N, C-alpha and C positions, 0 to 999 in steps of 0.2 A: 306899676305899669308893666305889662308883659314885654319881654324882650322880643325884638323882631326875629322872625324865624329865619334860620340859616339852613342850608342843605343838610349839615350834620345833624342838627337838632330836629329838623323836619322828618328825616328818615327814621330816627328813633321814636319820635312822637307817633308816627304812623304804626309802628310795631307795638308800642306800649301806650295806647291812647288813654288808659285810666290813670296814669301818673299825673298828678296836678302840676300846674305851671310853676308854683313856688319851688317844687322839687327840682325842676329843670333849671331854674335860675341859680340854684346853689352851685351847680357844676357847669353852667354855661360857658365861662371863660375857658375851661379846659376843652370843651367840645368844639369851641370855635378857634382853637389854636391852628397853627399852620403846619403842614408837612406831616411826618410820621406821628408826631405827638397827638394830633387830632384823631388819626386812625386808631391809635392805641387807647385813647380815652374812650372813643366810641365802642371799641371792642370790650373794654372792661365794664362799662356801664351796661351794655347789652348782656354780658356774661352775668353780672350781678342781678339784673332784673329777671333774666330767664330762669334763675333758680328759685324765684319766689312763686308761690301759688297765687295767682291773680294776674299780674302783679298790680298793685295799686299805689305803692309808695316807693320812692327812691331815696333810701336812707344812707347811701354810701357816703362816707365821710370825705369831703373834698380834699383833705390832707392826704388821705390814703390814696385817692384817685390820682392826685398829682405825683406822689412818690412812685406808685405802681406803674403809671403811664411812662414816667421817666425811665424806669428800669426796663420796661418793655421796649421802649425806643432803642435802648442800648443793645438789646438782643436782636431785634429785627433789622437793624442796620449793619449787622456784622456781615462779612463776605458770605455769599451763598445762603443767606438767611432772610426770610421775609415773614409776613403774617401767616401765610400758609404753613411754613415750617414750624412756627410757634404753636399753632393750633394742632398740627399733627403730633407734635411732641407731647402736648398736653393730653390729647386723647389716648395716645399709646401708653403714656405714663400711668394714667388712671386705670386703664384696662389691665395693664401689667400688674399693678398693685392689687387690684381686685382678684385677678386670677391666682396670684400667689397666695393671698390670704384665704380665699375660699378653697383652694387646692390643698392647703396645709391645715389650717385650723377648722375650716368648714367641714372637711371630710372627717377629721378626728372627732369633732363634736357629734357628727352624725353617727359615727361608730359608738360613741359613748351613749347616745340616746337609744341605740339598738341594744346595747348591753343592759341599760336600765330596764328596757322593755322585757328582755329575756331573763335577766337575773336581778329583779328589783331589790332583793335582800343581800346583794353582794357586799362583802366587807370592803371598806375603803382601801385597805392595804392590798386586797386582791385587785381592785380597780387600778391602783397605781402600777402593780406588777404587770397587769394585762397590757397596759399602754406603753410601758418602758421597762427594759431590763436594767437600766442605769440606776445605781444605788441613790443617785441624787433625787430621783422621783420620790422615794420614801423619806429621804432626809428633809426635803422641802415640804412634804406633807406633814411630817411631825413638827417642823418649824411653824407651819401654818396653824396647827392646833394650838401651839403655845402662844403665838401672836394674837390669835382670836380671843384668848382668855384674859389678856392683860394689855393695857396701854394702847398707844396709837399704832395702827397697822403700818408696817414699813412699805415704802414704795421705791426706795433706792436699792434695786436688786443686783446691781452690778457688783458691789463689794461682796454680796452674799453668794451669788451663783455665776458671775461672769456672763459669758455669751454662750455657755452650754445650756441653752434654753429649751431644747426639745423635751427633756424630761419634765419640765415645769408644766407641760400640758397634762401629763399623767398626774402630777401633784394636784393640779387644779381640779381635774375630774374626781380624784379621790376626796378632795375637800367638798365638792358638790355632793358626792355620795354621802359623806359624813353629815352634811347639812340636812339631807332628807330624813335623817334619823334623829335629829336634834329637836327636843321639845322646848328648849329655852329660845324664845324668838330672837332676843338680842344676840345671843351667841350664834344662832343659825345665820342671821343676816351678816355678821362679821365674817363667818366662814365663807359665805357666798361672795362677799366683797373682796376678800383676799384672794380667793380662787380666780375671780374675774381679773384682778390686777396681774396675777401670774400669767394668765393667758394673754393679756394685753401686752405684757412685757415681752413675751416670746414673739408676738406678732410685730410689735413696733421696733424692737431692738435688733431683730434678725430677719424675719420673713419679709417685711415690707422694704427693707433697706435697698436691695438691688433695683427695685422699681424706681425709686427716687434718685439713687446714686449708682448707676450701673458701672461706673469706673471709666467710661469712655462715652464719646458722643456717637450714638447709634446712627446707622445709615438713614438719611432722609430727615434727621432730627437736628435739634440744637441742644444745648446744655439743659438737661432736665432739672438740675438743682436751681439754675437761674430762672427757669420758667416757674418753678414752685415758689420761689421767693416773690415773684410778681403777684401771685395769687394767694399767698398765705393770709393776708388780711381779710380775704373773703371766705376763708374756711369756716363752715358752720355745720351743725348736725341738727337735723329736724327730728323731733319726737312727736308723739301724738298731740300734745297740748302746748308745747313750747319749743323754741329753737335756741340752741347754744351757739355762740359765735366766738371766735378767738378775739375779734375786735372788742367784744363786750366783756371779755375775761379780765379779771383783776390781775394783770401781769405787772411785774416790776418795770418801771421806766428806766431803761438802761442808760440813756444819755440825759435824762431829766430835761428834755427840750419839748415844748408844746407842739412844735411843728412836725415832730416825728412820733406818732402814736406808738405805744408798745407793740401793737400788732405788726407794724412795719419793721420792727427791729428783730423779728424772728423769721426763720425760714423752715417751713414745715418739712422740707426734705431732710433735715437733720434731726435725729432722734432726740438730742438734748433740747431742741427747741419745741418739739411737739409733745414730749412726755408730760410736762407740767400741765399744759392745757388739756390733754386727754384725761388726766387725773381730776382736773377741775370739773370736766363734764361728768365723769363717773361719780364724783361726789354729789353733784346735783341729782343724778339718777338715784343714788342710794338714799338721799334725803327724802325723795318723793317717788318711790318706785311705782305707785299706782298710776302716775301720770304717763307711764310708758306704754300701757296696754289698753287696747290692742296695739301692736306695733304698726307703724305706717306701711302703706302699700309698698311691697318690695320693688315694684316697677316705678322708677323715677318719673316716667311719663304720665303716671296716673295720680289723681289727687291723694292726699294723705289718708 
């Protein structure tokens, strides 16, 4: 029997009319709570559904919704903080992160593509020197050649290179260049995979960090790390044919308690919490690279 409509559920149903009744029933108790908890649950459900193409189903885990809504209530009830502050912080944080990443890695990759166009036969060592005078660029490139030829590729780059990550962009580009000249398909793919991991390490361990953790609460905002903790279980990456999500990722259950899914035990704002999931996504891409192309529309407002 369908549950009676309430103002909270009715407003969401009007915005997302294709979601079936049984999906609404799964989260109805949270949407019909009182006070700030209801507003937070409505926001999180709307945020979840708005990211889907359609949308037609509401698969948000009720456990995740309850935990995230509780964390969000704790944020918006702080002095001089409300739902508007929360959403402003979220928008600023995402824009900040995108600008930092595109301004750093995006520009460098564009320059590498221009170099490839102008000097397609450039030696990998020349590429490394072109993008960084630091000796680490060549060292990490040589390391990458060795790693690609034997054993499991490393992903814990901290002990190897610390946070001096800018030269790793040059190393990655050099490995890409080496891959273009490699006839062994398996070795070529391993070179590409390792290069991608080096670029991602630079991006996530250094470039993106100030966007998530600026070291202070910025004017008109609230704690960015706390906001990201609320939304971490909803983090996903859409590709052409499939979607990766942190909630569906096989993560260690840190407290071994059913009511707290592993996705709620992480905070994407912290590198240590997002690096393993990012590598999980990369692994799926490497296992089925053809499923990525052509890439989704770069405009998130447009269909994939």
